[in-house]
Kinemage of the C-alpha trace (Angstrom):
@kinemage 1
@onewidth
@group {chain A} dominant
@subgroup {mainchain}
@vectorlist {calphas} color= white
{ca met a 1} P 18.497 -31.802 34.211
{ca thr a 2} L 15.445 -30.270 35.879
{ca ala a 3} L 14.721 -26.744 34.661
{ca pro a 4} L 15.322 -24.019 37.252
{ca tyr a 5} L 12.271 -23.437 39.465
{ca ala a 6} L 10.358 -26.374 37.928
{ca asp a 7} L 9.958 -27.989 41.345
{ca asp a 8} L 8.828 -24.675 42.817
{ca leu a 9} L 6.169 -24.385 40.131
{ca leu a 10} L 4.935 -27.909 40.863
{ca leu a 11} L 4.734 -27.024 44.550
{ca ala a 12} L 2.792 -23.828 43.807
{ca leu a 13} L 0.339 -25.763 41.634
{ca ala a 14} L -0.187 -28.371 44.351
{ca ile a 15} L -0.778 -25.618 46.906
{ca ala a 16} L -3.269 -23.972 44.546
{ca asp a 17} L -5.193 -27.272 44.382
{ca glu a 18} L -5.592 -27.314 48.151
{ca val a 19} L -6.490 -23.633 48.424
{ca asp a 20} L -9.006 -23.846 45.567
{ca ala a 21} L -10.875 -26.563 47.451
{ca leu a 22} L -11.059 -24.307 50.505
{ca thr a 23} L -12.105 -21.096 48.755
{ca leu a 24} L -14.583 -22.696 46.374
{ca ala a 25} L -16.298 -24.569 49.210
{ca asn a 26} L -16.917 -21.215 50.902
{ca phe a 27} L -17.990 -19.271 47.810
{ca ala a 28} L -21.614 -18.158 47.374
{ca thr a 29} L -22.736 -19.891 50.558
{ca gly a 30} L -24.614 -16.890 51.927
{ca asp a 31} L -22.948 -16.984 55.347
{ca leu a 32} L -19.742 -14.963 54.967
{ca thr a 33} L -18.724 -12.546 57.718
{ca val a 34} L -17.044 -9.501 56.233
{ca glu a 35} L -14.748 -7.168 58.178
{ca leu a 36} L -13.036 -3.937 57.141
{ca lys a 37} L -9.270 -3.668 57.424
{ca pro a 38} L -7.604 -0.376 58.447
{ca asp a 39} L -7.360 0.628 54.758
{ca asp a 40} L -11.156 0.159 54.437
{ca thr a 41} L -10.817 -2.876 52.157
{ca pro a 42} L -12.884 -5.962 53.020
{ca val a 43} L -11.549 -9.237 54.343
{ca thr a 44} L -13.227 -12.516 55.251
{ca ala a 45} L -12.251 -15.540 57.292
{ca val a 46} L -11.791 -17.338 53.980
{ca asp a 47} L -9.064 -14.879 52.884
{ca arg a 48} L -7.252 -15.499 56.156
{ca ala a 49} L -7.685 -19.267 56.101
{ca ala a 50} L -6.425 -19.433 52.516
{ca glu a 51} L -3.280 -17.488 53.373
{ca gln a 52} L -2.676 -19.584 56.494
{ca thr a 53} L -2.941 -22.732 54.370
{ca ile a 54} L -0.363 -21.431 51.899
{ca arg a 55} L 1.954 -20.308 54.716
{ca arg a 56} L 1.748 -23.732 56.358
{ca leu a 57} L 2.571 -25.571 53.130
{ca ile a 58} L 5.452 -23.261 52.211
{ca ala a 59} L 6.875 -23.609 55.725
{ca gln a 60} L 6.613 -27.376 55.368
{ca his a 61} L 8.192 -27.681 51.920
{ca arg a 62} L 10.440 -24.581 51.691
{ca pro a 63} L 11.340 -23.813 55.326
{ca asp a 64} L 14.264 -21.538 54.416
{ca asp a 65} L 12.202 -19.239 52.176
{ca ala a 66} L 10.639 -15.953 53.273
{ca phe a 67} L 6.923 -15.309 52.921
{ca glu a 68} L 4.869 -12.169 52.283
{ca gly a 69} L 1.085 -12.231 52.263
{ca glu a 70} L -1.635 -9.618 52.067
{ca glu a 71} L -3.319 -10.626 55.311
{ca phe a 72} L -0.470 -11.488 57.702
{ca gly a 73} L 2.575 -9.627 56.384
{ca thr a 74} L 6.144 -10.847 56.061
{ca thr a 75} L 7.976 -13.630 57.868
{ca gly a 76} L 11.560 -14.764 57.406
{ca glu a 77} L 14.489 -13.306 55.500
{ca ser a 78} L 15.759 -14.869 52.296
{ca ala a 79} L 16.545 -13.973 48.699
{ca arg a 80} L 13.762 -16.434 47.878
{ca arg a 81} L 10.420 -14.963 48.903
{ca trp a 82} L 6.901 -16.259 48.296
{ca val a 83} L 4.415 -13.438 47.726
{ca val a 84} L 0.728 -14.285 47.997
{ca asp a 85} L -2.694 -12.710 47.638
{ca pro a 86} L -5.032 -15.392 49.015
{ca ile a 87} L -8.096 -13.953 47.266
{ca asp a 88} L -7.531 -11.273 44.650
{ca gly a 89} L -10.998 -9.835 44.125
{ca thr a 90} L -12.428 -10.131 47.626
{ca lys a 91} L -15.199 -7.651 46.774
{ca asn a 92} L -16.278 -9.999 43.979
{ca phe a 93} L -15.992 -12.986 46.305
{ca ile a 94} L -18.303 -11.508 48.921
{ca arg a 95} L -20.899 -10.522 46.284
{ca asp a 96} L -20.902 -13.985 44.631
{ca val a 97} L -19.187 -12.707 41.468
{ca pro a 98} L -16.923 -15.547 40.226
{ca val a 99} L -14.037 -13.298 39.119
{ca trp a 100} L -11.530 -13.833 41.933
{ca ala a 101} L -8.312 -15.812 42.211
{ca thr a 102} L -5.520 -16.973 44.460
{ca leu a 103} L -2.163 -15.481 43.435
{ca ile a 104} L 1.037 -17.326 44.341
{ca ala a 105} L 4.454 -16.001 43.310
{ca leu a 106} L 8.074 -16.810 44.055
{ca leu a 107} L 10.679 -14.064 43.875
{ca asp a 108} L 14.400 -14.781 43.685
{ca gly a 109} L 15.878 -11.428 44.553
{ca asp a 110} L 13.814 -8.894 42.624
{ca asp a 111} L 12.980 -11.302 39.806
{ca val a 112} L 9.618 -13.075 39.878
{ca val a 113} L 10.470 -16.611 38.810
{ca val a 114} L 7.187 -18.470 39.417
{ca gly a 115} L 3.601 -17.312 39.129
{ca val a 116} L 0.308 -19.164 39.601
{ca val a 117} L -3.103 -17.538 39.216
{ca ser a 118} L -5.945 -19.887 40.080
{ca ala a 119} L -9.594 -18.852 39.619
{ca pro a 120} L -11.643 -21.920 40.585
{ca ala a 121} L -15.068 -20.303 40.276
{ca leu a 122} L -14.205 -19.564 36.640
{ca gly a 123} L -12.664 -23.007 36.173
{ca arg a 124} L -9.434 -21.342 35.011
{ca arg a 125} L -5.781 -21.428 36.013
{ca trp a 126} L -2.679 -19.776 34.544
{ca phe a 127} L 0.948 -20.420 35.491
{ca ala a 128} L 4.558 -19.853 34.479
{ca ala a 129} L 8.124 -20.377 35.609
{ca arg a 130} L 11.011 -18.327 34.299
{ca gly a 131} L 12.266 -19.710 30.988
{ca gln a 132} L 9.539 -22.365 30.766
{ca gly a 133} L 6.717 -20.556 28.989
{ca ala a 134} L 3.278 -19.485 30.189
{ca trp a 135} L 0.397 -21.914 30.335
{ca ala a 136} L -3.328 -22.161 31.023
{ca gly a 137} L -4.975 -25.310 32.331
{ca ala a 138} L -5.628 -27.370 35.420
{ca ser a 139} L -2.205 -29.046 35.353
{ca glu a 140} L 1.057 -29.131 33.432
{ca ala a 141} L -0.091 -32.271 31.630
{ca thr a 142} L -3.259 -30.712 30.201
{ca ala a 143} L -2.273 -27.052 29.824
{ca arg a 144} L -2.026 -25.051 26.609
{ca arg a 145} L 0.809 -22.634 25.959
{ca leu a 146} L -0.023 -18.926 25.951
{ca ser a 147} L 1.079 -16.213 23.556
{ca val a 148} L 0.283 -12.518 23.483
{ca ser a 149} L -1.351 -10.835 20.495
{ca asn a 150} L 0.405 -9.163 17.566
{ca val a 151} L -1.767 -6.022 17.521
{ca ala a 152} L 0.580 -3.108 16.882
{ca thr a 153} L -1.647 -0.021 16.866
{ca leu a 154} L -3.852 1.480 19.535
{ca ala a 155} L -6.645 1.950 17.004
{ca glu a 156} L -6.847 -1.861 16.718
{ca ala a 157} L -6.215 -2.629 20.380
{ca ser a 158} L -8.437 -3.958 23.148
{ca ile a 159} L -7.598 -2.328 26.505
{ca ser a 160} L -8.617 -3.622 29.929
{ca tyr a 161} L -8.609 -1.634 33.145
{ca ala a 162} L -10.126 -1.425 36.632
{ca ser a 163} L -11.717 1.666 38.187
{ca pro a 164} L -11.055 5.097 36.607
{ca phe a 165} L -10.939 6.817 39.987
{ca gly a 166} L -7.359 5.816 40.735
{ca trp a 167} L -6.260 7.557 37.555
{ca glu a 168} L -7.964 10.702 38.780
{ca ala a 169} L -6.118 10.494 42.109
{ca leu a 170} L -2.853 10.063 40.184
{ca gly a 171} L -3.583 13.160 38.113
{ca arg a 172} L -3.658 11.095 34.927
{ca leu a 173} L -7.386 10.778 34.259
{ca asp a 174} L -7.301 12.852 31.065
{ca ala a 175} L -4.412 10.803 29.711
{ca phe a 176} L -6.180 7.582 30.640
{ca met a 177} L -9.439 8.651 29.006
{ca gly a 178} L -7.510 9.671 25.910
{ca val a 179} L -6.103 6.157 25.596
{ca leu a 180} L -9.574 4.667 25.970
{ca arg a 181} L -10.980 6.988 23.301
{ca asp a 182} L -8.260 6.025 20.846
{ca ala a 183} L -8.506 2.269 21.420
{ca trp a 184} L -10.612 -0.087 19.333
{ca arg a 185} L -12.306 -1.629 22.387
{ca thr a 186} L -12.241 -1.020 26.138
{ca arg a 187} L -13.621 -3.114 28.972
{ca ala a 188} L -13.121 -3.066 32.742
{ca tyr a 189} L -12.415 -6.765 33.290
{ca gly a 190} L -10.397 -5.761 36.341
{ca asp a 191} L -8.039 -7.364 38.826
{ca phe a 192} L -5.988 -10.419 37.790
{ca trp a 193} L -8.216 -11.240 34.804
{ca ser a 194} L -7.116 -8.239 32.752
{ca tyr a 195} L -3.530 -9.441 32.818
{ca met a 196} L -4.325 -13.057 32.112
{ca leu a 197} L -6.296 -11.934 29.054
{ca val a 198} L -3.169 -10.079 27.895
{ca ala a 199} L -1.148 -13.280 28.304
{ca glu a 200} L -3.771 -15.204 26.336
{ca gly a 201} L -3.723 -12.675 23.487
{ca ala a 202} L -7.424 -11.892 23.967
{ca val a 203} L -6.638 -8.373 25.241
{ca asp a 204} L -3.703 -6.294 24.061
{ca ala a 205} L -2.953 -4.156 27.139
{ca ala a 206} L -3.984 -3.685 30.762
{ca ala a 207} L -3.111 -0.946 33.231
{ca glu a 208} L -3.871 0.055 36.808
{ca pro a 209} L -2.650 3.172 38.647
{ca glu a 210} L -2.112 1.787 42.156
{ca leu a 211} L -1.273 -1.779 43.181
{ca ala a 212} L 0.686 -3.647 45.854
{ca leu a 213} L 3.403 -6.210 45.242
{ca tyr a 214} L 1.069 -9.087 46.133
{ca asp a 215} L -1.467 -7.831 43.554
{ca met a 216} L 1.084 -8.050 40.750
{ca ala a 217} L 3.859 -10.528 41.467
{ca ala a 218} L 2.166 -13.704 40.224
{ca leu a 219} L 0.988 -11.953 37.066
{ca val a 220} L 4.442 -10.893 35.891
{ca pro a 221} L 6.042 -14.176 34.745
{ca ile a 222} L 2.805 -15.263 33.073
{ca val a 223} L 2.615 -12.103 30.958
{ca glu a 224} L 6.345 -12.085 30.229
{ca glu a 225} L 6.661 -15.798 29.447
{ca ala a 226} L 3.737 -15.363 27.022
{ca gly a 227} L 5.862 -12.793 25.163
{ca gly a 228} L 4.510 -9.605 26.721
{ca arg a 229} L 5.943 -6.828 28.861
{ca phe a 230} L 5.062 -5.904 32.448
{ca thr a 231} L 6.342 -2.709 34.058
{ca gly a 232} L 5.249 0.148 36.239
{ca leu a 233} L 3.885 3.229 34.513
{ca asp a 234} L 7.339 4.799 34.864
{ca gly a 235} L 9.013 1.794 33.264
{ca thr a 236} L 10.132 0.109 36.492
{ca pro a 237} L 10.531 -3.567 35.564
{ca gly a 238} L 8.151 -6.154 36.968
{ca pro a 239} L 5.887 -5.578 39.972
{ca his a 240} L 8.015 -3.037 41.842
{ca gly a 241} L 6.640 0.280 40.556
{ca gly a 242} L 3.474 0.549 42.651
{ca asn a 243} L 1.284 0.326 39.542
{ca ala a 244} L 1.088 -1.751 36.394
{ca leu a 245} L 1.217 -1.626 32.625
{ca ala a 246} L 1.084 -4.982 30.863
{ca thr a 247} L 1.025 -5.230 27.086
{ca asn a 248} L 1.809 -7.502 24.181
{ca gly a 249} L 5.088 -5.578 23.922
{ca leu a 250} L 4.265 -3.863 20.650
{ca leu a 251} L 2.076 -1.264 22.365
{ca his a 252} L 4.150 -0.830 25.490
{ca asp a 253} L 6.297 2.211 24.727
{ca glu a 254} L 3.383 4.233 23.324
{ca leu a 255} L 1.128 3.482 26.285
{ca arg a 256} L 3.854 4.143 28.826
{ca ala a 257} L 4.558 7.503 27.203
{ca arg a 258} L 0.875 8.419 27.342
{ca leu a 259} L 0.065 7.068 30.808
{ca gly a 260} L 3.340 7.333 32.697
């Protein structure tokens, strides 16, 4: 019997192949036109074309499913909903920094059951389906299984984060800086990469104070299927808390108490 959501994962991987070809062909070409959206974040024609490609393929292969994307909003109504960030790390993309990725997730109700994170400029891809483990590699056939670290104390932990300014706006900058001071190592890898490093066991925890559903959804099953935990700072499960704390599980309660 086919595992639940296995076919959906295969579809998401095939879509990622097509989108990677589009985004990578337009990366570091020197001719991008950048616009500002109403929230003052940048967007390019490549972001929009990538999302349109994913929308077209989902409509073709899963016509009854709903769709939510960063650039064009929500269409359809269904318990099954694809949630997509066509280019996570657009600011990197427009400055020729290779740390950006396409994020493709499938939610069944509130549960994220499929996640694909594809970073073609890094030559990396991570993916998971609920109950089937988390993996890194170009395809299911060549991928290696992921597992989080077993670091149990903050004094031995490597912590990844994005900008500190969001913590200041949240009124938690002192708490955040306290965690960084007590950790063994801190680096601002940022965006999707922080969470994939948690899933790989290379980093022990990652946190960000303000995120949208499309920023987080694809990350959740990869971290959790690798043995980690992913919640909001207040403990809200999965990507529904408006912010993120992802850990190897052993550090989760302590960091949530300090940051939440």
